[in-house]
C-alpha positions as CSV (number, residue, x, y, z in Angstrom):
1,M,-6.3,23.6,7.0
2,G,-7.7,24.2,3.5
3,V,-8.7,21.5,1.0
4,Q,-7.7,17.9,1.5
5,A,-5.1,16.4,-0.9
6,I,-7.5,13.5,-1.7
7,R,-11.2,13.2,-0.9
8,A,-13.7,10.6,-1.9
9,E,-17.4,10.3,-1.1
10,G,-19.3,7.2,-1.9
11,L,-16.9,6.2,-4.6
12,T,-18.1,3.0,-6.3
13,K,-17.1,1.0,-9.3
14,R,-18.9,-2.0,-10.7
15,F,-17.8,-4.2,-13.6
16,G,-21.0,-5.9,-14.5
17,N,-22.0,-7.9,-11.4
18,V,-18.6,-7.5,-9.8
19,V,-18.3,-4.7,-7.2
20,A,-14.7,-3.6,-7.4
21,L,-15.1,-0.7,-5.1
22,D,-18.1,-0.1,-2.8
23,G,-18.9,3.3,-1.4
24,L,-15.4,4.5,-0.5
25,D,-15.4,7.6,1.9
26,L,-11.8,8.8,2.4
27,E,-9.9,11.9,3.3
28,V,-6.1,12.3,3.0
29,E,-4.5,15.4,4.2
30,R,-1.7,17.5,2.6
31,G,1.8,16.5,3.7
32,E,0.6,13.0,4.8
33,I,2.1,9.7,3.9
34,F,-1.0,7.5,3.7
35,G,-0.9,3.7,3.3
36,F,-3.7,2.1,1.3
37,L,-3.6,-1.5,2.1
38,G,-5.3,-4.7,1.1
39,P,-4.6,-8.1,-0.5
40,N,-4.5,-8.4,-4.2
41,G,-7.9,-7.9,-5.7
42,A,-9.1,-5.7,-2.8
43,G,-9.8,-2.7,-5.1
44,K,-6.6,-0.7,-4.5
45,S,-5.7,-0.2,-8.2
46,T,-9.3,0.4,-9.1
47,T,-9.3,3.3,-6.6
48,I,-6.2,4.8,-8.0
49,R,-7.5,4.5,-11.6
50,L,-10.7,6.3,-10.5
51,L,-8.6,9.1,-8.9
52,L,-6.8,9.4,-12.2
53,S,-10.1,9.4,-14.1
54,L,-8.8,6.5,-16.2
55,I,-12.1,4.8,-15.5
56,R,-15.4,6.5,-14.5
57,P,-17.2,5.7,-11.2
58,T,-20.5,3.9,-11.1
59,A,-21.4,6.2,-8.3
60,G,-19.8,8.8,-6.0
61,T,-17.3,11.6,-6.4
62,A,-13.6,12.2,-5.7
63,W,-11.4,15.3,-5.6
64,I,-7.6,15.9,-5.9
65,M,-6.5,19.1,-4.2
66,G,-10.1,20.3,-4.4
67,V,-10.4,19.6,-8.2
68,P,-13.0,17.0,-9.3
69,V,-11.1,14.1,-10.7
70,G,-13.4,14.1,-13.7
71,D,-11.7,17.4,-14.7
72,A,-8.6,15.4,-15.6
73,V,-6.6,18.2,-17.2
74,R,-6.7,20.3,-14.0
75,A,-6.5,17.4,-11.6
76,H,-3.5,15.8,-13.3
77,R,-1.5,19.0,-12.8
78,H,-1.3,18.1,-9.2
79,I,-0.4,14.4,-9.6
80,G,2.6,12.2,-10.0
81,Y,1.8,8.5,-10.7
82,V,3.5,5.2,-10.5
83,A,1.5,2.3,-12.0
84,G,1.4,-1.1,-10.4
85,D,2.8,-2.6,-13.6
86,V,5.2,-0.2,-15.2
87,A,5.2,-0.1,-19.0
88,V,7.8,1.8,-21.0
89,W,8.5,2.8,-24.6
90,S,11.0,0.1,-25.6
91,Q,12.9,2.1,-28.2
92,L,13.6,5.2,-26.0
93,T,16.4,5.4,-23.5
94,G,15.7,6.2,-19.9
95,M,16.7,9.8,-20.4
96,E,14.6,10.2,-23.5
97,T,11.7,8.9,-21.6
98,L,12.2,11.3,-18.7
99,T,12.7,14.2,-21.1
100,Y,9.5,13.4,-22.9
101,L,7.5,13.0,-19.7
102,G,9.0,16.2,-18.4
103,R,7.9,18.2,-21.5
104,L,4.4,16.8,-21.0
105,S,4.3,18.0,-17.4
106,G,6.1,21.3,-18.2
107,R,7.5,21.7,-14.7
108,V,10.4,19.4,-14.2
109,D,13.1,20.3,-11.7
110,V,16.1,19.2,-13.8
111,A,18.6,19.4,-10.9
112,F,16.3,17.3,-8.8
113,R,15.7,14.8,-11.6
114,D,19.5,14.3,-11.9
115,E,19.7,13.9,-8.1
116,L,17.0,11.2,-8.2
117,I,18.9,9.4,-11.0
118,E,22.0,9.3,-8.8
119,R,20.3,8.4,-5.6
120,L,18.4,5.5,-7.2
121,R,21.5,4.4,-9.0
122,F,19.7,4.5,-12.3
123,D,21.4,4.3,-15.7
124,P,19.5,6.7,-18.0
125,G,21.5,5.8,-21.1
126,M,20.1,2.4,-21.7
127,R,17.2,1.6,-24.0
128,A,14.1,0.9,-21.9
129,R,13.6,-2.6,-23.5
130,S,16.8,-3.7,-21.7
131,Y,15.8,-2.6,-18.3
132,S,15.0,-5.1,-15.6
133,K,11.8,-4.8,-13.6
134,G,13.6,-3.0,-10.8
135,N,15.1,-0.4,-13.3
136,R,11.7,0.1,-14.9
137,Q,10.4,0.8,-11.4
138,K,13.2,3.3,-10.8
139,L,12.4,5.1,-14.0
140,A,8.7,5.4,-13.0
141,L,9.6,6.7,-9.6
142,I,12.0,9.3,-11.0
143,A,9.3,10.4,-13.5
144,A,6.7,10.8,-10.7
145,F,9.0,12.6,-8.2
146,M,10.9,14.9,-10.6
147,S,8.0,17.3,-11.0
148,R,7.5,17.7,-7.3
149,P,3.7,17.2,-7.6
150,D,1.3,18.0,-4.8
151,V,0.0,14.4,-4.7
152,L,2.0,11.2,-5.5
153,L,-0.3,8.2,-6.3
154,L,2.0,5.2,-6.0
155,D,0.7,1.7,-6.7
156,E,3.0,-0.9,-5.3
157,P,6.0,1.5,-5.8
158,T,8.8,-0.7,-4.5
159,S,8.0,-3.8,-6.6
160,G,11.2,-5.1,-8.0
161,L,13.5,-2.9,-5.9
162,D,16.2,-4.3,-3.8
163,P,16.3,-3.5,0.0
164,L,18.8,-0.7,-0.4
165,M,16.6,1.1,-3.0
166,E,13.5,0.4,-0.9
167,A,15.1,2.3,1.9
168,E,16.0,5.1,-0.5
169,F,12.4,5.3,-1.7
170,Q,11.2,5.6,1.9
171,T,13.6,8.5,2.4
172,L,12.3,10.2,-0.7
173,A,8.7,9.8,0.5
174,K,9.5,11.3,3.9
175,E,11.3,14.2,2.2
176,A,8.4,14.8,-0.1
177,A,6.0,14.8,2.9
178,G,8.3,17.2,4.7
179,R,7.9,19.6,1.7
180,G,4.1,19.4,2.0
181,Q,3.5,16.8,-0.7
182,T,1.1,14.0,-0.1
183,V,2.2,10.4,-0.7
184,F,-0.7,7.9,-1.3
185,L,1.0,4.5,-1.1
186,S,-0.9,1.5,-2.2
187,S,0.5,-1.9,-1.1
188,H,-0.5,-5.5,-0.1
189,L,2.6,-5.6,2.1
190,L,2.4,-4.2,5.6
191,D,6.2,-4.3,5.8
192,E,6.4,-1.9,2.9
193,V,4.5,0.9,4.7
194,Q,5.2,0.3,8.4
195,D,8.3,2.5,8.6
196,V,6.9,5.4,6.6
197,C,3.2,5.9,6.9
198,Q,1.4,8.0,9.5
199,R,-2.0,6.5,8.8
200,V,-3.3,3.5,6.9
201,A,-6.5,2.3,5.4
202,I,-7.5,-1.3,5.0
203,L,-9.5,-2.3,1.9
204,R,-11.0,-5.7,1.7
205,R,-13.2,-7.0,-1.2
206,G,-13.8,-3.4,-2.3
207,R,-14.9,-2.1,1.0
208,L,-13.0,0.2,3.4
209,V,-12.9,-1.7,6.8
210,E,-10.5,0.4,8.8
211,V,-8.7,3.7,8.8
212,A,-6.2,4.0,11.7
213,A,-2.8,5.2,12.8
214,L,-0.2,2.5,12.1
215,E,0.2,1.7,15.8
216,D,-3.5,1.2,16.2
217,L,-3.5,-1.1,13.1
218,R,-0.8,-3.3,14.7
219,N,-2.9,-3.6,17.8
220,L,-5.8,-4.9,15.7
221,G,-3.8,-7.9,14.8
222,G,-2.6,-9.0,18.2
223,S,0.1,-11.7,17.9
224,V,0.4,-15.0,16.1
225,L,1.7,-18.2,17.6
226,E,2.5,-21.3,15.6
227,A,2.6,-24.5,17.6
228,I,3.9,-27.8,16.2
229,I,2.5,-30.6,18.3
230,D,3.5,-34.3,18.6
231,G,-0.1,-35.5,18.8
232,P,-3.6,-34.2,18.4
233,V,-4.3,-30.5,18.3
234,P,-6.2,-29.4,21.4
235,D,-9.6,-27.8,21.3
236,L,-9.0,-24.0,21.6
237,D,-12.6,-22.9,21.6
238,G,-13.3,-20.6,24.5
239,V,-9.7,-19.9,25.3
240,P,-9.6,-16.2,26.4
241,G,-7.8,-14.0,23.9
242,V,-7.9,-16.5,21.0
243,T,-9.5,-14.7,18.0
244,G,-8.7,-17.3,15.3
245,A,-7.1,-20.7,14.8
246,E,-6.0,-22.5,11.7
247,R,-4.7,-26.0,11.3
248,I,-1.2,-26.2,9.7
249,D,1.0,-29.2,8.9
250,G,1.8,-30.8,12.3
251,G,0.0,-28.2,14.5
252,V,-2.0,-25.0,14.7
253,R,-1.6,-21.3,13.9
254,V,-3.4,-19.1,16.5
255,T,-4.1,-15.4,16.5
256,V,-4.2,-13.9,20.0
257,S,-5.5,-10.6,21.2
258,G,-4.1,-9.5,24.6
259,S,-2.2,-11.8,26.9
260,P,-1.2,-15.2,25.5
261,S,-1.1,-16.8,29.0
262,P,-4.4,-18.7,28.7
263,L,-3.4,-20.1,25.3
264,L,0.0,-21.1,26.6
265,S,-1.6,-22.8,29.6
266,R,-3.8,-24.9,27.2
267,L,-0.8,-25.7,24.9
268,S,1.5,-26.6,27.9
269,A,-0.6,-29.8,28.4
270,C,0.4,-31.0,24.8
271,P,3.6,-32.6,23.7
272,L,5.0,-29.4,22.0
273,V,7.7,-29.9,19.4
274,R,8.1,-26.2,18.6
275,L,6.5,-22.9,19.5
276,R,7.0,-19.7,17.5
277,S,5.5,-16.2,17.7
278,H,5.6,-13.4,15.2
279,E,3.9,-10.1,14.3
280,P,0.9,-10.7,12.2
281,T,1.0,-10.4,8.4
282,L,-1.5,-8.2,6.7
283,E,-3.7,-11.1,5.9
284,E,-3.5,-12.3,9.5
285,I,-4.6,-8.8,10.6
286,F,-7.6,-9.1,8.3
287,L,-8.5,-12.5,9.7
288,S,-8.0,-11.4,13.3
289,Y,-10.0,-8.2,12.7
290,Y,-13.0,-10.0,11.2
291,E,-13.0,-12.8,13.8
292,A,-13.0,-10.2,16.6
293,D,-15.7,-8.2,14.8
294,R,-18.2,-11.0,14.6
């Protein structure tokens, strides 16, 4: 199979007494769309900054396409990057920015760049200072994709995009993977990755707690039921399948693994006002996973 697109061994970063990343071991294959998930502050951006060698690790090592990330000149030849908070040169137009960045990389596919401009409905003639957040995001995506890099490191890449452009981004990511490129997609939103990623990793408080295929990740979370009750909330301790319960205004939110029948039997004895179920959010998956793991 050859070298992995991304590999990390024991990658750790401390800022004083704060452990931002703790012993990350990770392998991402070539041609894979890989979701790197966790709530804000989990260590996702720190990981990407370490992979870019923008900061140095406290311990551990990482490689991009077999190149140690500390050899930034060589490693960066394989990388396209979108930052979590896109900054632009305010005086330059969008096209001037793309031209400048293209000259830095030295390998821009101009026809593909122009195709990206059209597909993302981006106006390259405006000065960057007048771009909205969404248009700054489009500019960053075009800059990252236009050189057809081996590895795309994308930190919250759809921030500020409307649903139509989110769908177009997903198409671009799938096309890139089909060409053998690797897409490393960092996000705190499960919805952002569920239609595009083959595998995902969950990061929580700087530690990797799960690497799984997307379907396996969904199974970790079970289902969530919200019950609004006209009266006291019943005791749910010991109800089979219940992995977590949280009081909400007027009722309770319950995470269930497996069949919800025992929970429904317990709730049926209460004066129910409303009962609603939904797929778990990423944070609910975390809570369910840790409750089940205790």
